[in-house]
mmCIF file of the N, C-alpha and C atoms, coordinates in Angstrom:
data_MODEL
# 
_entry.id   MODEL 
# 
loop_
_atom_site.group_PDB 
_atom_site.id 
_atom_site.type_symbol 
_atom_site.label_atom_id 
_atom_site.label_alt_id 
_atom_site.label_comp_id 
_atom_site.label_asym_id 
_atom_site.label_entity_id 
_atom_site.label_seq_id 
_atom_site.pdbx_PDB_ins_code 
_atom_site.Cartn_x 
_atom_site.Cartn_y 
_atom_site.Cartn_z 
_atom_site.occupancy 
_atom_site.B_iso_or_equiv 
_atom_site.pdbx_formal_charge 
_atom_site.auth_seq_id 
_atom_site.auth_comp_id 
_atom_site.auth_asym_id 
_atom_site.auth_atom_id 
_atom_site.pdbx_PDB_model_num 
ATOM 1   N N  . UNK A 1 1  ? -47.626 64.776 23.499 1.00 0.00 ? 1  UNK A N  1 
ATOM 2   C CA . UNK A 1 1  ? -48.933 64.021 23.058 1.00 0.00 ? 1  UNK A CA 1 
ATOM 3   C C  . UNK A 1 1  ? -49.707 64.819 22.112 1.00 0.00 ? 1  UNK A C  1 
ATOM 4   N N  . UNK A 1 2  ? -50.404 64.352 21.082 1.00 0.00 ? 2  UNK A N  1 
ATOM 5   C CA . UNK A 1 2  ? -51.245 65.001 20.250 1.00 0.00 ? 2  UNK A CA 1 
ATOM 6   C C  . UNK A 1 2  ? -52.961 64.026 20.619 1.00 0.00 ? 2  UNK A C  1 
ATOM 7   N N  . UNK A 1 3  ? -53.814 64.913 21.073 1.00 0.00 ? 3  UNK A N  1 
ATOM 8   C CA . UNK A 1 3  ? -54.935 64.532 21.364 1.00 0.00 ? 3  UNK A CA 1 
ATOM 9   C C  . UNK A 1 3  ? -55.970 64.638 20.309 1.00 0.00 ? 3  UNK A C  1 
ATOM 10  N N  . UNK A 1 4  ? -56.863 63.562 19.962 1.00 0.00 ? 4  UNK A N  1 
ATOM 11  C CA . UNK A 1 4  ? -57.842 63.844 18.882 1.00 0.00 ? 4  UNK A CA 1 
ATOM 12  C C  . UNK A 1 4  ? -59.253 64.184 19.523 1.00 0.00 ? 4  UNK A C  1 
ATOM 13  N N  . UNK A 1 5  ? -60.193 64.638 18.657 1.00 0.00 ? 5  UNK A N  1 
ATOM 14  C CA . UNK A 1 5  ? -61.416 64.844 19.380 1.00 0.00 ? 5  UNK A CA 1 
ATOM 15  C C  . UNK A 1 5  ? -61.938 63.867 20.268 1.00 0.00 ? 5  UNK A C  1 
ATOM 16  N N  . UNK A 1 6  ? -61.495 62.519 20.018 1.00 0.00 ? 6  UNK A N  1 
ATOM 17  C CA . UNK A 1 6  ? -62.318 61.667 20.957 1.00 0.00 ? 6  UNK A CA 1 
ATOM 18  C C  . UNK A 1 6  ? -61.588 61.528 22.362 1.00 0.00 ? 6  UNK A C  1 
ATOM 19  N N  . UNK A 1 7  ? -60.601 62.004 22.402 1.00 0.00 ? 7  UNK A N  1 
ATOM 20  C CA . UNK A 1 7  ? -59.491 61.910 23.491 1.00 0.00 ? 7  UNK A CA 1 
ATOM 21  C C  . UNK A 1 7  ? -59.496 63.117 24.642 1.00 0.00 ? 7  UNK A C  1 
ATOM 22  N N  . UNK A 1 8  ? -60.053 64.330 24.025 1.00 0.00 ? 8  UNK A N  1 
ATOM 23  C CA . UNK A 1 8  ? -60.006 65.347 24.855 1.00 0.00 ? 8  UNK A CA 1 
ATOM 24  C C  . UNK A 1 8  ? -60.820 64.959 26.253 1.00 0.00 ? 8  UNK A C  1 
ATOM 25  N N  . UNK A 1 9  ? -60.215 65.415 27.539 1.00 0.00 ? 9  UNK A N  1 
ATOM 26  C CA . UNK A 1 9  ? -61.166 65.330 28.451 1.00 0.00 ? 9  UNK A CA 1 
ATOM 27  C C  . UNK A 1 9  ? -62.428 65.759 28.643 1.00 0.00 ? 9  UNK A C  1 
ATOM 28  N N  . UNK A 1 10 ? -63.136 65.204 29.166 1.00 0.00 ? 10 UNK A N  1 
ATOM 29  C CA . UNK A 1 10 ? -64.641 65.664 29.273 1.00 0.00 ? 10 UNK A CA 1 
ATOM 30  C C  . UNK A 1 10 ? -65.293 65.665 30.581 1.00 0.00 ? 10 UNK A C  1 
ATOM 31  N N  . UNK A 1 11 ? -66.988 65.907 30.378 1.00 0.00 ? 11 UNK A N  1 
ATOM 32  C CA . UNK A 1 11 ? -67.278 65.831 31.775 1.00 0.00 ? 11 UNK A CA 1 
ATOM 33  C C  . UNK A 1 11 ? -68.827 65.142 31.259 1.00 0.00 ? 11 UNK A C  1 
ATOM 34  N N  . UNK A 1 12 ? -69.354 64.519 31.978 1.00 0.00 ? 12 UNK A N  1 
ATOM 35  C CA . UNK A 1 12 ? -70.830 64.034 32.089 1.00 0.00 ? 12 UNK A CA 1 
ATOM 36  C C  . UNK A 1 12 ? -71.329 64.284 33.541 1.00 0.00 ? 12 UNK A C  1 
ATOM 37  N N  . UNK A 1 13 ? -72.530 64.767 33.082 1.00 0.00 ? 13 UNK A N  1 
ATOM 38  C CA . UNK A 1 13 ? -73.546 65.319 34.331 1.00 0.00 ? 13 UNK A CA 1 
ATOM 39  C C  . UNK A 1 13 ? -74.700 64.293 34.526 1.00 0.00 ? 13 UNK A C  1 
ATOM 40  N N  . UNK A 1 14 ? -74.858 63.859 35.403 1.00 0.00 ? 14 UNK A N  1 
ATOM 41  C CA . UNK A 1 14 ? -76.374 63.210 35.798 1.00 0.00 ? 14 UNK A CA 1 
ATOM 42  C C  . UNK A 1 14 ? -77.088 64.242 36.601 1.00 0.00 ? 14 UNK A C  1 
ATOM 43  N N  . UNK A 1 15 ? -78.155 64.831 36.027 1.00 0.00 ? 15 UNK A N  1 
ATOM 44  C CA . UNK A 1 15 ? -79.153 65.784 36.826 1.00 0.00 ? 15 UNK A CA 1 
ATOM 45  C C  . UNK A 1 15 ? -80.049 65.356 37.583 1.00 0.00 ? 15 UNK A C  1 
ATOM 46  N N  . UNK A 1 16 ? -80.175 65.517 38.961 1.00 0.00 ? 16 UNK A N  1 
ATOM 47  C CA . UNK A 1 16 ? -81.099 65.038 39.822 1.00 0.00 ? 16 UNK A CA 1 
ATOM 48  C C  . UNK A 1 16 ? -81.450 66.230 40.315 1.00 0.00 ? 16 UNK A C  1 
ATOM 49  N N  . UNK A 1 17 ? -82.651 65.914 41.278 1.00 0.00 ? 17 UNK A N  1 
ATOM 50  C CA . UNK A 1 17 ? -83.690 66.709 41.743 1.00 0.00 ? 17 UNK A CA 1 
ATOM 51  C C  . UNK A 1 17 ? -82.926 67.197 43.051 1.00 0.00 ? 17 UNK A C  1 
ATOM 52  N N  . UNK A 1 18 ? -83.316 68.507 43.110 1.00 0.00 ? 18 UNK A N  1 
ATOM 53  C CA . UNK A 1 18 ? -82.578 69.067 44.605 1.00 0.00 ? 18 UNK A CA 1 
ATOM 54  C C  . UNK A 1 18 ? -83.276 68.581 45.722 1.00 0.00 ? 18 UNK A C  1 
ATOM 55  N N  . UNK A 1 19 ? -84.233 67.764 45.497 1.00 0.00 ? 19 UNK A N  1 
ATOM 56  C CA . UNK A 1 19 ? -84.881 66.974 46.868 1.00 0.00 ? 19 UNK A CA 1 
ATOM 57  C C  . UNK A 1 19 ? -83.483 66.028 47.533 1.00 0.00 ? 19 UNK A C  1 
ATOM 58  N N  . UNK A 1 20 ? -82.787 65.786 46.591 1.00 0.00 ? 20 UNK A N  1 
ATOM 59  C CA . UNK A 1 20 ? -81.661 64.544 46.745 1.00 0.00 ? 20 UNK A CA 1 
ATOM 60  C C  . UNK A 1 20 ? -80.707 65.300 47.190 1.00 0.00 ? 20 UNK A C  1 
ATOM 61  N N  . UNK A 1 21 ? -80.363 66.573 47.692 1.00 0.00 ? 21 UNK A N  1 
ATOM 62  C CA . UNK A 1 21 ? -79.427 67.078 48.112 1.00 0.00 ? 21 UNK A CA 1 
ATOM 63  C C  . UNK A 1 21 ? -78.703 66.618 49.335 1.00 0.00 ? 21 UNK A C  1 
ATOM 64  N N  . UNK A 1 22 ? -79.773 66.476 50.546 1.00 0.00 ? 22 UNK A N  1 
ATOM 65  C CA . UNK A 1 22 ? -79.127 65.978 51.902 1.00 0.00 ? 22 UNK A CA 1 
ATOM 66  C C  . UNK A 1 22 ? -78.410 64.449 51.458 1.00 0.00 ? 22 UNK A C  1 
ATOM 67  N N  . UNK A 1 23 ? -78.341 63.972 50.413 1.00 0.00 ? 23 UNK A N  1 
ATOM 68  C CA . UNK A 1 23 ? -77.743 62.611 50.333 1.00 0.00 ? 23 UNK A CA 1 
ATOM 69  C C  . UNK A 1 23 ? -76.629 62.806 49.293 1.00 0.00 ? 23 UNK A C  1 
ATOM 70  N N  . UNK A 1 24 ? -76.270 64.227 48.987 1.00 0.00 ? 24 UNK A N  1 
ATOM 71  C CA . UNK A 1 24 ? -75.189 64.549 47.917 1.00 0.00 ? 24 UNK A CA 1 
ATOM 72  C C  . UNK A 1 24 ? -73.829 63.650 48.278 1.00 0.00 ? 24 UNK A C  1 
ATOM 73  N N  . UNK A 1 25 ? -73.392 63.635 49.428 1.00 0.00 ? 25 UNK A N  1 
ATOM 74  C CA . UNK A 1 25 ? -72.220 62.995 49.795 1.00 0.00 ? 25 UNK A CA 1 
ATOM 75  C C  . UNK A 1 25 ? -72.065 61.550 49.547 1.00 0.00 ? 25 UNK A C  1 
ATOM 76  N N  . UNK A 1 26 ? -73.388 60.947 49.730 1.00 0.00 ? 26 UNK A N  1 
ATOM 77  C CA . UNK A 1 26 ? -73.470 59.455 49.529 1.00 0.00 ? 26 UNK A CA 1 
ATOM 78  C C  . UNK A 1 26 ? -73.659 58.992 47.827 1.00 0.00 ? 26 UNK A C  1 
ATOM 79  N N  . UNK A 1 27 ? -74.273 60.075 47.364 1.00 0.00 ? 27 UNK A N  1 
ATOM 80  C CA . UNK A 1 27 ? -74.571 59.901 45.776 1.00 0.00 ? 27 UNK A CA 1 
ATOM 81  C C  . UNK A 1 27 ? -73.173 60.049 45.292 1.00 0.00 ? 27 UNK A C  1 
ATOM 82  N N  . UNK A 1 28 ? -72.471 61.183 45.633 1.00 0.00 ? 28 UNK A N  1 
ATOM 83  C CA . UNK A 1 28 ? -71.037 61.324 45.073 1.00 0.00 ? 28 UNK A CA 1 
ATOM 84  C C  . UNK A 1 28 ? -70.133 59.930 45.159 1.00 0.00 ? 28 UNK A C  1 
ATOM 85  N N  . UNK A 1 29 ? -70.227 59.640 46.631 1.00 0.00 ? 29 UNK A N  1 
ATOM 86  C CA . UNK A 1 29 ? -69.509 58.373 46.472 1.00 0.00 ? 29 UNK A CA 1 
ATOM 87  C C  . UNK A 1 29 ? -69.748 57.237 45.988 1.00 0.00 ? 29 UNK A C  1 
ATOM 88  N N  . UNK A 1 30 ? -71.199 56.929 45.541 1.00 0.00 ? 30 UNK A N  1 
ATOM 89  C CA . UNK A 1 30 ? -71.488 55.826 44.718 1.00 0.00 ? 30 UNK A CA 1 
ATOM 90  C C  . UNK A 1 30 ? -71.272 55.938 43.468 1.00 0.00 ? 30 UNK A C  1 
ATOM 91  N N  . UNK A 1 31 ? -71.113 57.535 42.772 1.00 0.00 ? 31 UNK A N  1 
ATOM 92  C CA . UNK A 1 31 ? -70.471 57.710 41.744 1.00 0.00 ? 31 UNK A CA 1 
ATOM 93  C C  . UNK A 1 31 ? -68.988 57.412 41.424 1.00 0.00 ? 31 UNK A C  1 
ATOM 94  N N  . UNK A 1 32 ? -68.037 57.628 42.616 1.00 0.00 ? 32 UNK A N  1 
ATOM 95  C CA . UNK A 1 32 ? -66.560 57.333 42.779 1.00 0.00 ? 32 UNK A CA 1 
ATOM 96  C C  . UNK A 1 32 ? -66.277 55.855 42.667 1.00 0.00 ? 32 UNK A C  1 
ATOM 97  N N  . UNK A 1 33 ? -67.160 55.318 43.357 1.00 0.00 ? 33 UNK A N  1 
ATOM 98  C CA . UNK A 1 33 ? -67.111 53.667 43.494 1.00 0.00 ? 33 UNK A CA 1 
ATOM 99  C C  . UNK A 1 33 ? -67.164 53.016 42.324 1.00 0.00 ? 33 UNK A C  1 
ATOM 100 N N  . UNK A 1 34 ? -68.276 53.233 41.588 1.00 0.00 ? 34 UNK A N  1 
ATOM 101 C CA . UNK A 1 34 ? -68.958 52.803 40.335 1.00 0.00 ? 34 UNK A CA 1 
ATOM 102 C C  . UNK A 1 34 ? -68.130 53.202 39.128 1.00 0.00 ? 34 UNK A C  1 
ATOM 103 N N  . UNK A 1 35 ? -67.429 54.291 39.417 1.00 0.00 ? 35 UNK A N  1 
ATOM 104 C CA . UNK A 1 35 ? -66.475 54.657 38.222 1.00 0.00 ? 35 UNK A CA 1 
ATOM 105 C C  . UNK A 1 35 ? -65.226 53.956 38.319 1.00 0.00 ? 35 UNK A C  1 
ATOM 106 N N  . UNK A 1 36 ? -64.732 53.595 39.563 1.00 0.00 ? 36 UNK A N  1 
ATOM 107 C CA . UNK A 1 36 ? -63.508 52.850 39.505 1.00 0.00 ? 36 UNK A CA 1 
ATOM 108 C C  . UNK A 1 36 ? -63.812 51.431 39.386 1.00 0.00 ? 36 UNK A C  1 
ATOM 109 N N  . UNK A 1 37 ? -65.161 50.900 39.673 1.00 0.00 ? 37 UNK A N  1 
ATOM 110 C CA . UNK A 1 37 ? -65.428 49.578 39.286 1.00 0.00 ? 37 UNK A CA 1 
ATOM 111 C C  . UNK A 1 37 ? -65.585 49.497 37.635 1.00 0.00 ? 37 UNK A C  1 
ATOM 112 N N  . UNK A 1 38 ? -66.037 50.662 36.994 1.00 0.00 ? 38 UNK A N  1 
ATOM 113 C CA . UNK A 1 38 ? -66.267 50.459 35.507 1.00 0.00 ? 38 UNK A CA 1 
ATOM 114 C C  . UNK A 1 38 ? -65.094 50.704 35.014 1.00 0.00 ? 38 UNK A C  1 
ATOM 115 N N  . UNK A 1 39 ? -64.030 51.568 35.336 1.00 0.00 ? 39 UNK A N  1 
ATOM 116 C CA . UNK A 1 39 ? -62.680 51.485 35.000 1.00 0.00 ? 39 UNK A CA 1 
ATOM 117 C C  . UNK A 1 39 ? -61.511 50.531 35.147 1.00 0.00 ? 39 UNK A C  1 
ATOM 118 N N  . UNK A 1 40 ? -62.227 49.382 35.959 1.00 0.00 ? 40 UNK A N  1 
ATOM 119 C CA . UNK A 1 40 ? -61.184 48.224 36.076 1.00 0.00 ? 40 UNK A CA 1 
ATOM 120 C C  . UNK A 1 40 ? -61.442 47.372 35.076 1.00 0.00 ? 40 UNK A C  1 
ATOM 121 N N  . UNK A 1 41 ? -62.298 47.358 34.195 1.00 0.00 ? 41 UNK A N  1 
ATOM 122 C CA . UNK A 1 41 ? -62.218 46.683 32.888 1.00 0.00 ? 41 UNK A CA 1 
ATOM 123 C C  . UNK A 1 41 ? -61.419 47.533 31.845 1.00 0.00 ? 41 UNK A C  1 
ATOM 124 N N  . UNK A 1 42 ? -60.447 46.638 31.085 1.00 0.00 ? 42 UNK A N  1 
ATOM 125 C CA . UNK A 1 42 ? -59.207 47.414 30.437 1.00 0.00 ? 42 UNK A CA 1 
ATOM 126 C C  . UNK A 1 42 ? -59.975 48.120 29.111 1.00 0.00 ? 42 UNK A C  1 
ATOM 127 N N  . UNK A 1 43 ? -60.754 47.669 28.573 1.00 0.00 ? 43 UNK A N  1 
ATOM 128 C CA . UNK A 1 43 ? -61.555 48.222 27.240 1.00 0.00 ? 43 UNK A CA 1 
ATOM 129 C C  . UNK A 1 43 ? -62.101 49.636 27.639 1.00 0.00 ? 43 UNK A C  1 
ATOM 130 N N  . UNK A 1 44 ? -63.000 49.852 28.721 1.00 0.00 ? 44 UNK A N  1 
ATOM 131 C CA . UNK A 1 44 ? -63.398 50.761 29.390 1.00 0.00 ? 44 UNK A CA 1 
ATOM 132 C C  . UNK A 1 44 ? -62.511 51.801 29.718 1.00 0.00 ? 44 UNK A C  1 
ATOM 133 N N  . UNK A 1 45 ? -61.452 51.315 30.463 1.00 0.00 ? 45 UNK A N  1 
ATOM 134 C CA . UNK A 1 45 ? -60.583 52.290 30.998 1.00 0.00 ? 45 UNK A CA 1 
ATOM 135 C C  . UNK A 1 45 ? -59.624 53.029 29.685 1.00 0.00 ? 45 UNK A C  1 
ATOM 136 N N  . UNK A 1 46 ? -59.546 52.330 28.661 1.00 0.00 ? 46 UNK A N  1 
ATOM 137 C CA . UNK A 1 46 ? -58.637 53.153 27.599 1.00 0.00 ? 46 UNK A CA 1 
ATOM 138 C C  . UNK A 1 46 ? -59.615 54.042 27.256 1.00 0.00 ? 46 UNK A C  1 
ATOM 139 N N  . UNK A 1 47 ? -60.784 54.177 26.982 1.00 0.00 ? 47 UNK A N  1 
ATOM 140 C CA . UNK A 1 47 ? -61.830 54.993 26.425 1.00 0.00 ? 47 UNK A CA 1 
ATOM 141 C C  . UNK A 1 47 ? -62.443 56.183 27.323 1.00 0.00 ? 47 UNK A C  1 
ATOM 142 N N  . UNK A 1 48 ? -62.450 55.824 28.666 1.00 0.00 ? 48 UNK A N  1 
ATOM 143 C CA . UNK A 1 48 ? -63.122 56.832 29.572 1.00 0.00 ? 48 UNK A CA 1 
ATOM 144 C C  . UNK A 1 48 ? -62.202 57.299 30.631 1.00 0.00 ? 48 UNK A C  1 
ATOM 145 N N  . UNK A 1 49 ? -61.145 56.718 30.719 1.00 0.00 ? 49 UNK A N  1 
ATOM 146 C CA . UNK A 1 49 ? -60.155 57.318 31.551 1.00 0.00 ? 49 UNK A CA 1 
ATOM 147 C C  . UNK A 1 49 ? -60.208 58.672 32.125 1.00 0.00 ? 49 UNK A C  1 
ATOM 148 N N  . UNK A 1 50 ? -60.240 59.562 30.982 1.00 0.00 ? 50 UNK A N  1 
ATOM 149 C CA . UNK A 1 50 ? -60.281 61.102 31.058 1.00 0.00 ? 50 UNK A CA 1 
ATOM 150 C C  . UNK A 1 50 ? -61.474 61.842 31.350 1.00 0.00 ? 50 UNK A C  1 
ATOM 151 N N  . UNK A 1 51 ? -62.572 60.933 31.565 1.00 0.00 ? 51 UNK A N  1 
ATOM 152 C CA . UNK A 1 51 ? -63.996 61.284 31.665 1.00 0.00 ? 51 UNK A CA 1 
ATOM 153 C C  . UNK A 1 51 ? -64.471 61.596 33.342 1.00 0.00 ? 51 UNK A C  1 
ATOM 154 N N  . UNK A 1 52 ? -64.940 62.795 33.384 1.00 0.00 ? 52 UNK A N  1 
ATOM 155 C CA . UNK A 1 52 ? -65.380 63.082 34.769 1.00 0.00 ? 52 UNK A CA 1 
ATOM 156 C C  . UNK A 1 52 ? -66.917 62.942 34.824 1.00 0.00 ? 52 UNK A C  1 
ATOM 157 N N  . UNK A 1 53 ? -67.484 61.988 35.595 1.00 0.00 ? 53 UNK A N  1 
ATOM 158 C CA . UNK A 1 53 ? -68.782 61.422 35.941 1.00 0.00 ? 53 UNK A CA 1 
ATOM 159 C C  . UNK A 1 53 ? -69.197 62.166 37.157 1.00 0.00 ? 53 UNK A C  1 
ATOM 160 N N  . UNK A 1 54 ? -70.295 63.006 37.182 1.00 0.00 ? 54 UNK A N  1 
ATOM 161 C CA . UNK A 1 54 ? -70.702 63.462 38.446 1.00 0.00 ? 54 UNK A CA 1 
ATOM 162 C C  . UNK A 1 54 ? -72.186 63.856 38.396 1.00 0.00 ? 54 UNK A C  1 
ATOM 163 N N  . UNK A 1 55 ? -72.525 63.856 39.489 1.00 0.00 ? 55 UNK A N  1 
ATOM 164 C CA . UNK A 1 55 ? -74.051 64.309 39.766 1.00 0.00 ? 55 UNK A CA 1 
ATOM 165 C C  . UNK A 1 55 ? -74.163 65.808 40.005 1.00 0.00 ? 55 UNK A C  1 
ATOM 166 N N  . UNK A 1 56 ? -75.223 66.201 39.300 1.00 0.00 ? 56 UNK A N  1 
ATOM 167 C CA . UNK A 1 56 ? -75.347 67.653 39.486 1.00 0.00 ? 56 UNK A CA 1 
ATOM 168 C C  . UNK A 1 56 ? -76.989 67.747 40.124 1.00 0.00 ? 56 UNK A C  1 
ATOM 169 N N  . UNK A 1 57 ? -77.236 68.669 41.099 1.00 0.00 ? 57 UNK A N  1 
ATOM 170 C CA . UNK A 1 57 ? -78.467 68.764 41.611 1.00 0.00 ? 57 UNK A CA 1 
ATOM 171 C C  . UNK A 1 57 ? -79.095 70.063 41.421 1.00 0.00 ? 57 UNK A C  1 
ATOM 172 N N  . UNK A 1 58 ? -80.101 70.033 41.048 1.00 0.00 ? 58 UNK A N  1 
ATOM 173 C CA . UNK A 1 58 ? -80.988 71.298 40.427 1.00 0.00 ? 58 UNK A CA 1 
ATOM 174 C C  . UNK A 1 58 ? -82.445 71.160 41.149 1.00 0.00 ? 58 UNK A C  1 
ATOM 175 N N  . UNK A 1 59 ? -82.874 72.356 41.617 1.00 0.00 ? 59 UNK A N  1 
ATOM 176 C CA . UNK A 1 59 ? -84.392 72.532 41.988 1.00 0.00 ? 59 UNK A CA 1 
ATOM 177 C C  . UNK A 1 59 ? -85.439 72.266 40.890 1.00 0.00 ? 59 UNK A C  1 
ATOM 178 N N  . UNK A 1 60 ? -86.500 71.933 41.207 1.00 0.00 ? 60 UNK A N  1 
ATOM 179 C CA . UNK A 1 60 ? -87.817 71.871 39.755 1.00 0.00 ? 60 UNK A CA 1 
ATOM 180 C C  . UNK A 1 60 ? -87.920 72.727 38.945 1.00 0.00 ? 60 UNK A C  1 
ATOM 181 N N  . UNK A 1 61 ? -87.816 74.301 39.423 1.00 0.00 ? 61 UNK A N  1 
ATOM 182 C CA . UNK A 1 61 ? -88.158 75.093 38.514 1.00 0.00 ? 61 UNK A CA 1 
ATOM 183 C C  . UNK A 1 61 ? -86.907 75.491 37.782 1.00 0.00 ? 61 UNK A C  1 
ATOM 184 N N  . UNK A 1 62 ? -85.605 75.178 37.836 1.00 0.00 ? 62 UNK A N  1 
ATOM 185 C CA . UNK A 1 62 ? -84.214 75.347 36.789 1.00 0.00 ? 62 UNK A CA 1 
ATOM 186 C C  . UNK A 1 62 ? -84.094 74.095 36.182 1.00 0.00 ? 62 UNK A C  1 
ATOM 187 N N  . UNK A 1 63 ? -84.588 72.874 36.531 1.00 0.00 ? 63 UNK A N  1 
ATOM 188 C CA . UNK A 1 63 ? -84.269 71.807 36.090 1.00 0.00 ? 63 UNK A CA 1 
ATOM 189 C C  . UNK A 1 63 ? -84.383 71.641 34.550 1.00 0.00 ? 63 UNK A C  1 
ATOM 190 N N  . UNK A 1 64 ? -85.372 72.086 34.086 1.00 0.00 ? 64 UNK A N  1 
ATOM 191 C CA . UNK A 1 64 ? -86.065 72.036 32.562 1.00 0.00 ? 64 UNK A CA 1 
ATOM 192 C C  . UNK A 1 64 ? -85.010 73.044 31.962 1.00 0.00 ? 64 UNK A C  1 
ATOM 193 N N  . UNK A 1 65 ? -84.904 74.141 32.386 1.00 0.00 ? 65 UNK A N  1 
ATOM 194 C CA . UNK A 1 65 ? -83.687 74.920 31.823 1.00 0.00 ? 65 UNK A CA 1 
ATOM 195 C C  . UNK A 1 65 ? -82.463 74.496 31.699 1.00 0.00 ? 65 UNK A C  1 
ATOM 196 N N  . UNK A 1 66 ? -81.907 73.710 32.816 1.00 0.00 ? 66 UNK A N  1 
ATOM 197 C CA . UNK A 1 66 ? -80.573 73.052 32.713 1.00 0.00 ? 66 UNK A CA 1 
ATOM 198 C C  . UNK A 1 66 ? -80.400 72.091 31.850 1.00 0.00 ? 66 UNK A C  1 
ATOM 199 N N  . UNK A 1 67 ? -81.460 71.144 31.560 1.00 0.00 ? 67 UNK A N  1 
ATOM 200 C CA . UNK A 1 67 ? -81.512 70.274 30.447 1.00 0.00 ? 67 UNK A CA 1 
ATOM 201 C C  . UNK A 1 67 ? -81.612 70.365 29.360 1.00 0.00 ? 67 UNK A C  1 
ATOM 202 N N  . UNK A 1 68 ? -82.335 71.522 28.910 1.00 0.00 ? 68 UNK A N  1 
ATOM 203 C CA . UNK A 1 68 ? -82.701 72.007 27.593 1.00 0.00 ? 68 UNK A CA 1 
ATOM 204 C C  . UNK A 1 68 ? -81.449 73.056 27.119 1.00 0.00 ? 68 UNK A C  1 
ATOM 205 N N  . UNK A 1 69 ? -80.399 73.333 28.095 1.00 0.00 ? 69 UNK A N  1 
ATOM 206 C CA . UNK A 1 69 ? -79.592 74.156 27.559 1.00 0.00 ? 69 UNK A CA 1 
ATOM 207 C C  . UNK A 1 69 ? -78.310 73.199 27.465 1.00 0.00 ? 69 UNK A C  1 
ATOM 208 N N  . UNK A 1 70 ? -78.346 72.152 27.905 1.00 0.00 ? 70 UNK A N  1 
ATOM 209 C CA . UNK A 1 70 ? -77.159 71.156 28.107 1.00 0.00 ? 70 UNK A CA 1 
ATOM 210 C C  . UNK A 1 70 ? -76.733 70.618 26.648 1.00 0.00 ? 70 UNK A C  1 
ATOM 211 N N  . UNK A 1 71 ? -75.625 70.839 26.455 1.00 0.00 ? 71 UNK A N  1 
ATOM 212 C CA . UNK A 1 71 ? -75.137 70.690 24.975 1.00 0.00 ? 71 UNK A CA 1 
ATOM 213 C C  . UNK A 1 71 ? -74.316 69.325 24.961 1.00 0.00 ? 71 UNK A C  1 
ATOM 214 N N  . UNK A 1 72 ? -74.430 68.505 23.755 1.00 0.00 ? 72 UNK A N  1 
ATOM 215 C CA . UNK A 1 72 ? -73.552 67.240 23.804 1.00 0.00 ? 72 UNK A CA 1 
ATOM 216 C C  . UNK A 1 72 ? -72.372 68.024 22.664 1.00 0.00 ? 72 UNK A C  1 
ATOM 217 N N  . UNK A 1 73 ? -71.375 67.665 23.104 1.00 0.00 ? 73 UNK A N  1 
ATOM 218 C CA . UNK A 1 73 ? -70.222 68.161 22.151 1.00 0.00 ? 73 UNK A CA 1 
ATOM 219 C C  . UNK A 1 73 ? -69.401 66.997 21.580 1.00 0.00 ? 73 UNK A C  1 
# 
C-alpha cells in the first residue's frame, strides 16, 4: 500500500486548561463518542479514519508555549 502525504496517519490535539483535568475521563469519552459519530458518515470516514483526535491538558503558564510551538504539518 502506497500512502500519499494526505493519507499518513496523524494526530489532532485540542488544548484545554489544566483546571479541567478532574474531568479528563469524561472529556476523553466525549471525544471517543463524537469521533465515532463523525466517522459514521462515509465521506468523513474516508478522509479522517486514520486521524487521532484527543484532548491535551496544560496549565496556564505552559499553555502559551504549547500553542506557540505547535506545528501544522
